[in-house]
C-alpha positions in Angstrom: -7.0 -13.5 -13.8 -6.8 -10.1 -15.5 -9.2 -7.3 -14.7 -9.3 -3.7 -16.0 -9.5 -1.3 -13.1 -10.6 2.3 -13.5 -9.6 5.2 -11.3 -12.0 7.4 -9.6 -11.9 11.2 -10.0 -9.6 11.2 -7.0 -7.2 8.7 -8.7 -8.2 5.7 -6.5 -8.7 2.2 -7.6 -10.8 -0.6 -5.9 -9.2 -4.0 -5.4 -12.0 -6.5 -6.4 -13.7 -8.3 -3.5 -12.8 -11.7 -5.1 -9.1 -10.8 -4.8 -9.3 -9.5 -1.3 -11.0 -12.7 -0.2 -8.5 -14.9 -2.0 -5.6 -13.3 -0.2 -7.6 -12.8 3.1 -6.2 -9.3 3.5 -7.3 -5.7 3.0 -3.7 -4.4 2.9 -1.7 -4.4 -0.3 1.8 -3.1 -1.2 2.1 -1.1 -4.5 5.5 -1.1 -6.1 6.7 0.6 -9.3 9.0 -1.8 -11.3 10.3 -0.2 -14.5 7.1 0.7 -16.4 4.7 -1.5 -14.4 2.7 -1.1 -11.2 2.9 -4.2 -9.1 0.3 -4.7 -6.4 1.0 -7.5 -3.9 -1.1 -8.6 -0.9 0.5 -7.8 2.5 0.1 -10.8 4.7 1.4 -10.7 8.3 3.6 -13.6 9.1 4.4 -14.4 5.5 8.0 -15.6 4.8 8.8 -12.6 2.6 10.1 -9.7 4.6 8.9 -6.2 3.8 11.7 -4.0 5.0 9.9 -0.7 4.5 6.8 0.6 2.7 5.0 3.9 2.4 2.2 4.4 4.9 0.7 7.3 2.8 1.7 9.3 -0.1 -0.6 12.0 -1.4 -0.2 15.6 -2.6 -2.3 16.8 0.3 -0.3 14.8 2.9 3.2 15.8 4.1 3.8 18.1 1.1 3.5 15.1 -1.3 6.1 13.0 0.5 5.3 9.6 2.1 6.4 8.5 5.5 8.2 5.2 6.1 6.7 2.8 8.6 9.8 2.9 10.8 9.6 6.7 11.0 5.9 6.5 11.9 6.7 4.1 14.7 9.2 6.5 16.1 6.7 9.4 16.0 4.0 7.2 17.7 6.5 6.1 20.5 7.1 9.8 21.3 3.4 10.5 21.5 2.6 7.5 23.8 
C-alpha cells in the first residue's frame, strides 16, 4: 500500500490509523537509507534487535542533537 503523506507546518507527518492498527504499535523507527526515509514499526519482543535509536531529535531539543536510548537510561538511573 502506498500513501502520500503531507507534513504539517511543524514538519510532522501522521502515520495512518490503518497502518498503526495493522502493526499494533504506536512507535516507529525512522531510518535514512541513501536517498530514502524508511519507517519501520517498533514491536517489543520482535526477533530483530534494535541496537540504538534516537529518542528525540529536533532543533529545539538538545541544540539539534538527538539522544541515544542507552544514554537516556543512564540519565534516568542517576535521577531515580
